[in-house]
OpenMM code with the backbone's topology and positions (N, CA, C; nanometers):
from openmm import Vec3, app, unit

residues = "MET LYS GLN PRO LEU PHE THR ILE ASN SER THR PHE SER GLU GLU GLU VAL VAL ARG PHE ASN LYS TYR VAL ILE LEU HIS MET PHE HIS TYR VAL ARG ASN VAL ILE ILE CYS ASN ILE ILE LEU LEU LEU PHE THR VAL GLY MET ILE VAL ASN ASP ILE THR SER GLU ASP PHE PRO ILE GLY SER ILE MET MET PHE LEU LEU ILE ILE ILE VAL ASN TRP SER LEU TYR LYS SER PRO ILE GLN LYS ALA ARG LYS VAL TYR ARG GLN ASN LYS THR ILE ARG ASP ALA ILE TYR ILE VAL LYS PHE TYR ASP ASP HIS TYR VAL VAL THR CYS ASN GLU ILE GLU SER SER ILE PRO PHE ASP LYS LEU TYR LYS ILE ILE GLU THR ASP THR ASN TYR TYR LEU MET ALA SER LYS VAL SER GLY THR ILE ILE CYS LYS ALA ASP CYS PRO ASN ASP PHE ASP VAL TYR ILE HIS ASP SER THR LEU LYS SER GLY LEU THR LEU ASN".split()
positions = [
    Vec3(1.8151, 3.2082, -1.2127),
    Vec3(1.7620, 3.0846, -1.2696),
    Vec3(1.6326, 3.0481, -1.1984),
    Vec3(1.5407, 2.9950, -1.2745),
    Vec3(1.4103, 2.9586, -1.2230),
    Vec3(1.4198, 2.8353, -1.1328),
    Vec3(1.3463, 2.8369, -1.0234),
    Vec3(1.3454, 2.7249, -0.9289),
    Vec3(1.2531, 2.6145, -0.9803),
    Vec3(1.2935, 2.4890, -0.9629),
    Vec3(1.2068, 2.3791, -1.0074),
    Vec3(1.0828, 2.3679, -0.9189),
    Vec3(0.9741, 2.3205, -0.9797),
    Vec3(0.8508, 2.2958, -0.9049),
    Vec3(0.8644, 2.1700, -0.8190),
    Vec3(0.9333, 2.0710, -0.8739),
    Vec3(0.9571, 1.9448, -0.8033),
    Vec3(1.0982, 1.8983, -0.8327),
    Vec3(1.1606, 1.8380, -0.7337),
    Vec3(1.2901, 1.7738, -0.7521),
    Vec3(1.2796, 1.6325, -0.6961),
    Vec3(1.3124, 1.5362, -0.7806),
    Vec3(1.3022, 1.3957, -0.7412),
    Vec3(1.4391, 1.3317, -0.7541),
    Vec3(1.4873, 1.2766, -0.6450),
    Vec3(1.6139, 1.2025, -0.6431),
    Vec3(1.5803, 1.0536, -0.6473),
    Vec3(1.6455, 0.9824, -0.7362),
    Vec3(1.6175, 0.8401, -0.7490),
    Vec3(1.7450, 0.7665, -0.7871),
    Vec3(1.7357, 0.6357, -0.7930),
    Vec3(1.8492, 0.5506, -0.8279),
    Vec3(1.8054, 0.4533, -0.9368),
    Vec3(1.8946, 0.4293, -1.0325),
    Vec3(1.8683, 0.3277, -1.1340),
    Vec3(1.8873, 0.1912, -1.0698),
    Vec3(1.7804, 0.1350, -1.0162),
    Vec3(1.7916, 0.0009, -0.9579),
    Vec3(1.7632, -0.1030, -1.0658),
    Vec3(1.8185, -0.2185, -1.0478),
    Vec3(1.7988, -0.3260, -1.1458),
    Vec3(1.6509, -0.3598, -1.1597),
    Vec3(1.5819, -0.3656, -1.0479),
    Vec3(1.4394, -0.3983, -1.0500),
    Vec3(1.3594, -0.2991, -1.1339),
    Vec3(1.3875, -0.1695, -1.1173),
    Vec3(1.3137, -0.0673, -1.1916),
    Vec3(1.3462, -0.0707, -1.3407),
    Vec3(1.4727, -0.0923, -1.3745),
    Vec3(1.5122, -0.0994, -1.5154),
    Vec3(1.4484, -0.2210, -1.5823),
    Vec3(1.4461, -0.3343, -1.5133),
    Vec3(1.3831, -0.4554, -1.5677),
    Vec3(1.2327, -0.4328, -1.5834),
    Vec3(1.1692, -0.3721, -1.4845),
    Vec3(1.0258, -0.3427, -1.4923),
    Vec3(0.9952, -0.2512, -1.6112),
    Vec3(1.0783, -0.1488, -1.6310),
    Vec3(1.0623, -0.0568, -1.7436),
    Vec3(1.0759, -0.1308, -1.8762),
    Vec3(1.1818, -0.2097, -1.8910),
    Vec3(1.2033, -0.2838, -2.0158),
    Vec3(1.0901, -0.3819, -2.0441),
    Vec3(1.0442, -0.4485, -1.9415),
    Vec3(0.9340, -0.5439, -1.9576),
    Vec3(0.8078, -0.4713, -2.0051),
    Vec3(0.7801, -0.3562, -1.9455),
    Vec3(0.6625, -0.2786, -1.9865),
    Vec3(0.6757, -0.2340, -2.1323),
    Vec3(0.7920, -0.1826, -2.1683),
    Vec3(0.8132, -0.1349, -2.3052),
    Vec3(0.7969, -0.2483, -2.4052),
    Vec3(0.8562, -0.3630, -2.3767),
    Vec3(0.8469, -0.4760, -2.4693),
    Vec3(0.7017, -0.5225, -2.4838),
    Vec3(0.6308, -0.5333, -2.3736),
    Vec3(0.4944, -0.5871, -2.3786),
    Vec3(0.3923, -0.4884, -2.4327),
    Vec3(0.4139, -0.3579, -2.4124),
    Vec3(0.3118, -0.2606, -2.4490),
    Vec3(0.3455, -0.1732, -2.5690),
    Vec3(0.4717, -0.1569, -2.6007),
    Vec3(0.5086, -0.0662, -2.7080),
    Vec3(0.5380, -0.1396, -2.8399),
    Vec3(0.5566, -0.2664, -2.8334),
    Vec3(0.5850, -0.3447, -2.9530),
    Vec3(0.4775, -0.4517, -2.9659),
    Vec3(0.4867, -0.5296, -3.0711),
    Vec3(0.3876, -0.6342, -3.0961),
    Vec3(0.4355, -0.7675, -3.0399),
    Vec3(0.4946, -0.7628, -2.9228),
    Vec3(0.5540, -0.8829, -2.8632),
    Vec3(0.4482, -0.9899, -2.8358),
    Vec3(0.3375, -0.9508, -2.7750),
    Vec3(0.2328, -1.0477, -2.7416),
    Vec3(0.1757, -1.1088, -2.8691),
    Vec3(0.1538, -1.0251, -2.9702),
    Vec3(0.1031, -1.0763, -3.0978),
    Vec3(0.2000, -1.1780, -3.1568),
    Vec3(0.3290, -1.1494, -3.1518),
    Vec3(0.4291, -1.2408, -3.2062),
    Vec3(0.4337, -1.3729, -3.1290),
    Vec3(0.4166, -1.3667, -2.9975),
    Vec3(0.4131, -1.4889, -2.9158),
    Vec3(0.2903, -1.5721, -2.9530),
    Vec3(0.1775, -1.5070, -2.9729),
    Vec3(0.0549, -1.5793, -3.0110),
    Vec3(0.0727, -1.6466, -3.1469),
    Vec3(0.1285, -1.5752, -3.2433),
    Vec3(0.1517, -1.6325, -3.3763),
    Vec3(0.2467, -1.7520, -3.3674),
    Vec3(0.3520, -1.7380, -3.2905),
    Vec3(0.4480, -1.8475, -3.2714),
    Vec3(0.3783, -1.9700, -3.2112),
    Vec3(0.2921, -1.9468, -3.1119),
    Vec3(0.2206, -2.0582, -3.0487),
    Vec3(0.1200, -2.1225, -3.1424),
    Vec3(0.0544, -2.0445, -3.2254),
    Vec3(-0.0403, -2.1015, -3.3217),
    Vec3(0.0336, -2.1930, -3.4195),
    Vec3(0.1481, -2.1477, -3.4682),
    Vec3(0.2272, -2.2300, -3.5601),
    Vec3(0.2720, -2.3593, -3.4913),
    Vec3(0.3215, -2.3467, -3.3672),
    Vec3(0.3625, -2.4666, -3.2935),
    Vec3(0.2453, -2.5614, -3.2686),
    Vec3(0.1289, -2.5050, -3.2371),
    Vec3(0.0110, -2.5898, -3.2146),
    Vec3(-0.0315, -2.6616, -3.3427),
    Vec3(-0.0207, -2.5946, -3.4570),
    Vec3(-0.0547, -2.6610, -3.5831),
    Vec3(0.0396, -2.7789, -3.6091),
    Vec3(0.1681, -2.7591, -3.5844),
    Vec3(0.2623, -2.8702, -3.5981),
    Vec3(0.2312, -2.9815, -3.4980),
    Vec3(0.1928, -2.9426, -3.3764),
    Vec3(0.1602, -3.0417, -3.2740),
    Vec3(0.0375, -3.1238, -3.3143),
    Vec3(-0.0644, -3.0575, -3.3666),
    Vec3(-0.1847, -3.1294, -3.4128),
    Vec3(-0.1458, -3.2275, -3.5232),
    Vec3(-0.0597, -3.1826, -3.6152),
    Vec3(-0.0125, -3.2737, -3.7205),
    Vec3(0.0608, -3.3933, -3.6637),
    Vec3(0.1422, -3.3695, -3.5638),
    Vec3(0.2162, -3.4795, -3.5018),
    Vec3(0.1211, -3.5750, -3.4283),
    Vec3(0.0212, -3.5189, -3.3600),
    Vec3(-0.0749, -3.6031, -3.2879),
    Vec3(-0.1531, -3.6910, -3.3860),
    Vec3(-0.1985, -3.6295, -3.4962),
    Vec3(-0.2712, -3.7065, -3.5990),
    Vec3(-0.1805, -3.8161, -3.6542),
    Vec3(-0.0550, -3.7832, -3.6806),
    Vec3(0.0398, -3.8825, -3.7310),
    Vec3(0.0610, -3.9935, -3.6284),
    Vec3(0.0740, -3.9575, -3.5017),
    Vec3(0.0954, -4.0583, -3.3974),
    Vec3(-0.0277, -4.1459, -3.3769),
    Vec3(-0.1467, -4.0894, -3.3958),
    Vec3(-0.2701, -4.1683, -3.3807),
    Vec3(-0.2826, -4.2698, -3.4935),
    Vec3(-0.2478, -4.2266, -3.6138),
    Vec3(-0.2625, -4.3170, -3.7286),
    Vec3(-0.1533, -4.4242, -3.7343),
    Vec3(-0.0394, -4.3960, -3.6754),
    Vec3(0.0666, -4.4985, -3.6739),
    Vec3(0.0599, -4.5738, -3.5411),
    Vec3(0.1231, -4.6850, -3.5348),
    Vec3(0.1185, -4.7636, -3.4135),
    Vec3(0.2460, -4.7504, -3.3314),
    Vec3(0.3305, -4.6550, -3.3684),
    Vec3(0.4557, -4.6333, -3.2962),
    Vec3(0.4303, -4.5548, -3.1681),
    Vec3(0.5329, -4.5509, -3.0848),
    Vec3(0.5273, -4.4705, -2.9626),
    Vec3(0.5151, -4.3224, -3.0020),
    Vec3(0.4278, -4.2418, -2.9357),
    Vec3(0.4026, -4.1031, -2.9782),
    Vec3(0.5148, -4.0047, -2.9399),
    Vec3(0.6362, -4.0365, -2.9833),
    Vec3(0.7507, -3.9517, -2.9474),
    Vec3(0.7396, -3.8129, -3.0104),
    Vec3(0.6838, -3.8041, -3.1316),
    Vec3(0.6684, -3.6743, -3.1991),
    Vec3(0.5784, -3.5804, -3.1217),
    Vec3(0.4670, -3.6307, -3.0719),
    Vec3(0.3732, -3.5477, -2.9939),
    Vec3(0.4367, -3.5013, -2.8640),
    Vec3(0.5089, -3.5917, -2.8002),
    Vec3(0.5759, -3.5570, -2.6743),
    Vec3(0.6824, -3.4506, -2.6996),
    Vec3(0.7598, -3.4658, -2.8066),
    Vec3(0.8643, -3.3686, -2.8401),
    Vec3(0.8031, -3.2312, -2.8716),
    Vec3(0.6939, -3.2295, -2.9444),
    Vec3(0.6293, -3.1016, -2.9773),
    Vec3(0.5741, -3.0353, -2.8513),
    Vec3(0.5180, -3.1139, -2.7617),
    Vec3(0.4667, -3.0584, -2.6360),
    Vec3(0.5811, -2.9966, -2.5547),
    Vec3(0.6924, -3.0675, -2.5464),
    Vec3(0.8095, -3.0149, -2.4755),
    Vec3(0.8641, -2.8901, -2.5451),
    Vec3(0.8629, -2.8883, -2.6783),
    Vec3(0.9097, -2.7726, -2.7539),
    Vec3(0.8229, -2.6498, -2.7244),
    Vec3(0.6927, -2.6688, -2.7161),
    Vec3(0.6020, -2.5576, -2.6834),
    Vec3(0.6356, -2.5008, -2.5451),
    Vec3(0.6586, -2.5881, -2.4488),
    Vec3(0.6923, -2.5424, -2.3130),
    Vec3(0.8249, -2.4667, -2.3129),
    Vec3(0.9247, -2.5206, -2.3795),
    Vec3(1.0574, -2.4572, -2.3811),
    Vec3(1.0528, -2.3229, -2.4536),
    Vec3(0.9855, -2.3163, -2.5666),
    Vec3(0.9769, -2.1906, -2.6428),
    Vec3(0.9051, -2.0836, -2.5617),
    Vec3(0.7938, -2.1184, -2.4988),
    Vec3(0.7199, -2.0190, -2.4206),
    Vec3(0.7978, -1.9740, -2.2973),
    Vec3(0.8662, -2.0647, -2.2331),
    Vec3(0.9489, -2.0267, -2.1188),
    Vec3(1.0594, -1.9317, -2.1647),
    Vec3(1.1197, -1.9640, -2.2778),
    Vec3(1.2263, -1.8799, -2.3320),
    Vec3(1.1735, -1.7418, -2.3728),
    Vec3(1.0581, -1.7371, -2.4359),
    Vec3(0.9991, -1.6091, -2.4776),
    Vec3(0.9632, -1.5231, -2.3568),
    Vec3(0.9273, -1.5865, -2.2472),
    Vec3(0.8945, -1.5114, -2.1257),
    Vec3(1.0208, -1.4628, -2.0550),
    Vec3(1.1190, -1.5493, -2.0411),
    Vec3(1.2388, -1.5181, -1.9633),
    Vec3(1.3423, -1.4350, -2.0383),
    Vec3(1.3509, -1.4503, -2.1683),
    Vec3(1.4568, -1.3869, -2.2455),
    Vec3(1.4626, -1.2345, -2.2310),
    Vec3(1.3520, -1.1603, -2.2448),
    Vec3(1.3611, -1.0147, -2.2298),
    Vec3(1.4066, -0.9718, -2.0901),
    Vec3(1.3638, -1.0434, -1.9892),
    Vec3(1.4019, -1.0108, -1.8514),
    Vec3(1.5506, -1.0360, -1.8318),
    Vec3(1.5988, -1.1505, -1.8804),
    Vec3(1.7405, -1.1837, -1.8670),
    Vec3(1.8287, -1.0858, -1.9437),
    Vec3(1.7835, -1.0450, -2.0634),
    Vec3(1.8609, -0.9489, -2.1419),
    Vec3(1.8668, -0.8134, -2.0721),
    Vec3(1.7561, -0.7700, -2.0153),
    Vec3(1.7543, -0.6416, -1.9440),
    Vec3(1.8473, -0.6465, -1.8230),
    Vec3(1.8441, -0.7557, -1.7490),
    Vec3(1.9344, -0.7701, -1.6341),
    Vec3(2.0811, -0.7696, -1.6782),
    Vec3(2.1114, -0.8398, -1.7877),
    Vec3(2.2483, -0.8476, -1.8372),
    Vec3(2.2977, -0.7095, -1.8797),
    Vec3(2.2161, -0.6363, -1.9552),
    Vec3(2.2552, -0.5018, -1.9998),
    Vec3(2.2746, -0.4104, -1.8797),
    Vec3(2.1849, -0.4184, -1.7825),
    Vec3(2.1974, -0.3351, -1.6622),
    Vec3(2.3282, -0.3649, -1.5884),
    Vec3(2.3578, -0.4911, -1.5708),
    Vec3(2.4782, -0.5299, -1.4959),
    Vec3(2.6072, -0.4949, -1.5700),
    Vec3(2.6025, -0.4933, -1.7029),
    Vec3(2.7213, -0.4611, -1.7811),
    Vec3(2.7453, -0.3112, -1.7933),
    Vec3(2.6418, -0.2302, -1.7792),
    Vec3(2.6530, -0.0861, -1.7974),
    Vec3(2.6908, -0.0200, -1.6652),
    Vec3(2.8173, 0.0090, -1.6479),
    Vec3(2.8659, 0.0660, -1.5223),
    Vec3(2.8231, 0.2109, -1.5037),
    Vec3(2.7834, 0.2789, -1.6113),
    Vec3(2.7453, 0.4200, -1.5983),
    Vec3(2.6080, 0.4384, -1.5352),
    Vec3(2.5174, 0.3420, -1.5536),
    Vec3(2.3848, 0.3576, -1.4920),
    Vec3(2.3609, 0.2648, -1.3740),
    Vec3(2.4430, 0.1626, -1.3603),
    Vec3(2.4215, 0.0661, -1.2522),
    Vec3(2.4267, 0.1368, -1.1172),
    Vec3(2.3152, 0.1369, -1.0482),
    Vec3(2.2993, 0.2000, -0.9172),
    Vec3(2.3362, 0.3486, -0.9174),
    Vec3(2.3270, 0.4115, -1.0335),
    Vec3(2.3586, 0.5549, -1.0424),
    Vec3(2.2439, 0.6364, -0.9842),
    Vec3(2.2795, 0.7438, -0.9176),
    Vec3(2.1792, 0.8354, -0.8635),
    Vec3(2.1489, 0.9393, -0.9704),
    Vec3(2.0216, 0.9631, -0.9931),
    Vec3(1.9842, 1.0664, -1.0887),
    Vec3(1.8827, 1.1600, -1.0249),
    Vec3(1.8860, 1.2837, -1.0700),
    Vec3(1.7989, 1.3883, -1.0166),
    Vec3(1.7142, 1.4394, -1.1316),
    Vec3(1.5841, 1.4468, -1.1081),
    Vec3(1.4934, 1.4996, -1.2088),
    Vec3(1.4278, 1.6243, -1.1503),
    Vec3(1.4461, 1.7362, -1.2189),
    Vec3(1.3861, 1.8633, -1.1762),
    Vec3(1.2768, 1.8988, -1.2753),
    Vec3(1.1598, 1.9260, -1.2221),
    Vec3(1.0442, 1.9559, -1.3059),
    Vec3(1.0120, 2.1045, -1.3017),
    Vec3(0.9890, 2.1601, -1.4198),
    Vec3(0.9524, 2.3007, -1.4361),
    Vec3(0.8155, 2.3062, -1.5034),
    Vec3(0.7700, 2.4248, -1.5375),
    Vec3(0.6378, 2.4408, -1.5979),
    Vec3(0.6221, 2.3633, -1.7288),
    Vec3(0.7201, 2.3749, -1.8173),
    Vec3(0.7051, 2.3188, -1.9508),
    Vec3(0.8111, 2.2153, -1.9884),
    Vec3(0.8990, 2.1819, -1.8960),
    Vec3(1.0035, 2.0844, -1.9255),
    Vec3(1.0548, 2.0222, -1.7952),
    Vec3(1.1413, 1.9238, -1.8125),
    Vec3(1.2102, 1.8659, -1.6968),
    Vec3(1.3569, 1.8469, -1.7319),
    Vec3(1.4398, 1.8431, -1.6307),
    Vec3(1.5844, 1.8306, -1.6478),
    Vec3(1.6311, 1.7073, -1.5697),
    Vec3(1.7008, 1.6185, -1.6385),
    Vec3(1.7551, 1.4988, -1.5760),
    Vec3(1.9059, 1.5166, -1.5633),
    Vec3(1.9564, 1.4956, -1.4424),
    Vec3(2.0996, 1.5015, -1.4178),
    Vec3(2.1450, 1.3658, -1.3648),
    Vec3(2.2403, 1.3065, -1.4368),
    Vec3(2.2942, 1.1764, -1.3961),
    Vec3(2.4404, 1.1723, -1.4366),
    Vec3(2.5259, 1.1343, -1.3445),
    Vec3(2.6695, 1.1266, -1.3712),
    Vec3(2.7221, 1.2578, -1.4306),
    Vec3(2.6768, 1.3672, -1.3746),
    Vec3(2.7177, 1.5021, -1.4138),
    Vec3(2.6791, 1.5390, -1.5564),
    Vec3(2.5906, 1.4642, -1.6175),
    Vec3(2.5380, 1.4952, -1.7504),
    Vec3(2.3942, 1.5421, -1.7326),
    Vec3(2.3635, 1.6546, -1.7955),
    Vec3(2.2316, 1.7141, -1.7774),
    Vec3(2.1576, 1.7176, -1.9104),
    Vec3(2.0313, 1.6744, -1.9080),
    Vec3(1.9462, 1.6764, -2.0268),
    Vec3(1.8179, 1.7494, -1.9942),
    Vec3(1.7802, 1.8421, -2.0795),
    Vec3(1.6549, 1.9151, -2.0635),
    Vec3(1.5579, 1.8686, -2.1709),
    Vec3(1.4403, 1.8267, -2.1283),
    Vec3(1.3427, 1.7714, -2.2217),
    Vec3(1.2095, 1.8448, -2.2054),
    Vec3(1.1640, 1.9145, -2.3104),
    Vec3(1.0332, 1.9797, -2.3042),
    Vec3(0.9215, 1.8749, -2.3092),
    Vec3(0.8144, 1.9001, -2.2363),
    Vec3(0.7034, 1.8045, -2.2342),
    Vec3(0.6419, 1.7863, -2.3725),
    Vec3(0.6374, 1.8913, -2.4513),
    Vec3(0.5737, 1.8798, -2.5831),
    Vec3(0.6578, 1.8001, -2.6833),
    Vec3(0.7815, 1.7662, -2.6482),
    Vec3(0.8666, 1.6837, -2.7339),
    Vec3(0.8622, 1.5355, -2.6945),
    Vec3(0.7928, 1.5054, -2.5856),
    Vec3(0.7837, 1.3661, -2.5411),
    Vec3(0.6962, 1.2849, -2.6351),
    Vec3(0.7309, 1.1598, -2.6487),
    Vec3(0.6512, 1.0661, -2.7281),
    Vec3(0.5234, 1.0291, -2.6529),
    Vec3(0.5386, 1.0023, -2.5228),
    Vec3(0.4256, 0.9552, -2.4433),
    Vec3(0.4631, 0.9624, -2.2954),
    Vec3(0.3629, 0.9788, -2.2104),
    Vec3(0.3820, 0.9659, -2.0654),
    Vec3(0.2964, 0.8484, -2.0206),
    Vec3(0.3590, 0.7544, -1.9523),
    Vec3(0.2907, 0.6324, -1.9102),
    Vec3(0.2862, 0.6294, -1.7581),
    Vec3(0.1700, 0.5960, -1.7058),
    Vec3(0.1547, 0.5791, -1.5613),
    Vec3(0.1232, 0.4336, -1.5323),
    Vec3(0.2024, 0.3723, -1.4446),
    Vec3(0.1751, 0.2366, -1.3981),
    Vec3(0.1423, 0.2449, -1.2493),
    Vec3(0.1247, 0.1310, -1.1865),
    Vec3(0.0953, 0.1292, -1.0431),
    Vec3(0.2103, 0.1853, -0.9604),
    Vec3(0.3333, 0.1657, -1.0079),
    Vec3(0.4503, 0.2023, -0.9276),
    Vec3(0.5330, 0.3168, -0.9852),
    Vec3(0.5159, 0.3472, -1.1140),
    Vec3(0.6042, 0.4427, -1.1808),
    Vec3(0.5316, 0.5322, -1.2805),
    Vec3(0.6021, 0.6392, -1.3175),
    Vec3(0.5717, 0.7170, -1.4366),
    Vec3(0.6883, 0.6950, -1.5316),
    Vec3(0.6586, 0.6747, -1.6594),
    Vec3(0.7619, 0.6646, -1.7608),
    Vec3(0.7440, 0.7815, -1.8555),
    Vec3(0.8412, 0.8715, -1.8582),
    Vec3(0.8388, 0.9865, -1.9477),
    Vec3(0.9148, 0.9440, -2.0728),
    Vec3(0.8415, 0.9024, -2.1748),
    Vec3(0.9005, 0.8388, -2.2921),
    Vec3(0.9443, 0.9429, -2.3951),
    Vec3(1.0735, 0.9475, -2.4207),
    Vec3(1.1282, 1.0357, -2.5242),
    Vec3(1.1086, 0.9721, -2.6620),
    Vec3(1.1024, 0.8407, -2.6657),
    Vec3(1.0753, 0.7664, -2.7889),
    Vec3(1.0059, 0.6366, -2.7491),
    Vec3(0.9846, 0.5516, -2.8470),
    Vec3(0.9188, 0.4240, -2.8190),
    Vec3(1.0012, 0.3331, -2.7291),
    Vec3(1.1336, 0.3518, -2.7282),
    Vec3(1.2215, 0.2602, -2.6565),
    Vec3(1.3010, 0.3236, -2.5428),
    Vec3(1.2940, 0.4545, -2.5263),
    Vec3(1.3727, 0.5166, -2.4194),
    Vec3(1.2887, 0.6165, -2.3426),
    Vec3(1.3164, 0.6232, -2.2148),
    Vec3(1.2412, 0.7152, -2.1310),
    Vec3(1.3051, 0.7325, -1.9951),
    Vec3(1.2459, 0.8199, -1.9173),
    Vec3(1.2920, 0.8468, -1.7821),
    Vec3(1.1986, 0.7773, -1.6848),
    Vec3(1.2553, 0.7033, -1.5915),
    Vec3(1.1773, 0.6313, -1.4907),
    Vec3(1.1601, 0.7228, -1.3699),
    Vec3(1.0351, 0.7479, -1.3332),
    Vec3(1.0042, 0.8249, -1.2130),
    Vec3(0.9277, 0.7328, -1.1190),
    Vec3(0.9901, 0.6945, -1.0087),
    Vec3(0.9253, 0.6056, -0.9112),
    Vec3(0.8237, 0.6862, -0.8308),
    Vec3(0.7031, 0.6360, -0.8236),
    Vec3(0.5993, 0.7053, -0.7463),
    Vec3(0.6367, 0.7150, -0.5988),
    Vec3(0.7124, 0.6185, -0.5499),
    Vec3(0.7526, 0.6205, -0.4094),
    Vec3(0.8435, 0.7396, -0.3787),
    Vec3(0.9157, 0.7883, -0.4794),
    Vec3(1.0063, 0.9021, -0.4609),
    Vec3(0.9381, 1.0371, -0.4836),
    Vec3(0.8133, 1.0351, -0.5307),
    Vec3(0.7434, 1.1589, -0.5673),
    Vec3(0.6772, 1.2258, -0.4477),
    Vec3(0.6746, 1.3608, -0.4473),
    Vec3(0.5972, 1.4321, -0.3448),
    Vec3(0.4473, 1.4083, -0.3643),
    Vec3(0.3697, 1.4407, -0.2641),
    Vec3(0.2260, 1.4116, -0.2658),
    Vec3(0.1508, 1.4735, -0.3832),
    Vec3(0.1802, 1.5981, -0.4177),
    Vec3(0.1037, 1.6653, -0.5222),
    Vec3(0.1657, 1.6509, -0.6608),
    Vec3(0.2617, 1.5608, -0.6776),
    Vec3(0.3260, 1.5420, -0.8076),
    Vec3(0.2288, 1.4844, -0.9094),
    Vec3(0.1396, 1.3951, -0.8667),
    Vec3(0.0463, 1.3339, -0.9623),
    Vec3(-0.0428, 1.4385, -1.0286),
    Vec3(-0.0858, 1.5399, -0.9542),
    Vec3(-0.1669, 1.6474, -1.0122),
    Vec3(-0.0844, 1.7235, -1.1155),
    Vec3(0.0408, 1.7521, -1.0805),
    Vec3(0.1307, 1.8244, -1.1713),
    Vec3(0.1524, 1.7469, -1.3015),
    Vec3(0.1819, 1.6175, -1.2917),
    Vec3(0.2123, 1.5396, -1.4125),
    Vec3(0.0882, 1.5258, -1.4999),
    Vec3(-0.0281, 1.5138, -1.4391),
    Vec3(-0.1519, 1.5070, -1.5167),
    Vec3(-0.1770, 1.6400, -1.5877),
    Vec3(-0.1563, 1.7518, -1.5190),
    Vec3(-0.1729, 1.8838, -1.5806),
    Vec3(-0.0724, 1.9065, -1.6927),
    Vec3(0.0526, 1.8673, -1.6704),
    Vec3(0.1561, 1.8833, -1.7729),
    Vec3(0.1239, 1.7993, -1.8958),
    Vec3(0.0674, 1.6822, -1.8736),
    Vec3(0.0281, 1.5960, -1.9844),
    Vec3(-0.0793, 1.6635, -2.0685),
    Vec3(-0.1792, 1.7207, -2.0023),
    Vec3(-0.2868, 1.7885, -2.0748),
    Vec3(-0.2350, 1.9113, -2.1492),
    Vec3(-0.1492, 1.9904, -2.0859),
    Vec3(-0.0950, 2.1116, -2.1486),
    Vec3(-0.0139, 2.0798, -2.2735),
    Vec3(0.0596, 1.9706, -2.2705),
    Vec3(0.1468, 1.9372, -2.3827),
    Vec3(0.0736, 1.8589, -2.4920),
    Vec3(-0.0525, 1.8272, -2.4701),
    Vec3(-0.1311, 1.7566, -2.5706),
    Vec3(-0.1072, 1.6063, -2.5734),
    Vec3(-0.0441, 1.5540, -2.4723),
    Vec3(-0.0210, 1.4099, -2.4635),
    Vec3(-0.1360, 1.3432, -2.3904),
    Vec3(-0.1442, 1.2129, -2.4064),
    Vec3(-0.2394, 1.1360, -2.3270),
    Vec3(-0.1612, 1.0544, -2.2273),
    Vec3(-0.2145, 1.0437, -2.1085),
    Vec3(-0.1499, 0.9647, -2.0027),
    Vec3(-0.2015, 0.8216, -2.0130),
    Vec3(-0.1118, 0.7298, -2.0417),
    Vec3(-0.1523, 0.5881, -2.0567),
    Vec3(-0.1276, 0.5142, -1.9285),
] * unit.nanometer
topology = app.Topology()
chain = topology.addChain("A")
for resn in residues:
    res = topology.addResidue(resn, chain)
    for name in ("N", "CA", "C"):
        topology.addAtom(name, app.Element.getBySymbol(name[0]), res)
C-alpha cells in the first residue's frame, strides 16, 4: 500500500465545527443578502411608523416597538446559526470530540473517524477553502472536512495549493 504524503490527526472540537458552519452559512449561501432584505423591509415599516407617530399626537409607541423589533430580529439572525451549530454538535455523540485522521496522497485524501474510512479524490471536491485558521475541503456546498492549520506540517500549504491546481479547483 502506498504511504501517505501527510497524515493529520485532529479532533472535532465544538469551536471548529461552529466556525465551519458559520463560514458556510455566510459565504456559501445568500444569508447576508437575506439579512439585508429583511432589514430593508423592517426599516420601511419603521419609517412608516415614524411618519405616523409624527403626524399623530400620541406617544410614539409604534416607532419604539419597531426599533426594538429591528434589534431583536438582527440579534436573532446573528445568534441563531451559531446556537443551532452548537446544539447539533452537542447532540451528535458520534462526532463530539471525536478524533479523526486525514491521510493525504497524490490525488486523493482518506478520512478515518470512528473506524469509518472515506476516500475522496481531489477532482471530485466542490471547493477548497482557506481561512486564517483552517482549510475546508468541501465535498458539497454544505459538507466538508475541517483541516486545522495548527495541526498541519510546515510544507502542507504548498501541497494543498499544488493539489488544488492539479485538480482544477480554485483555492478560496
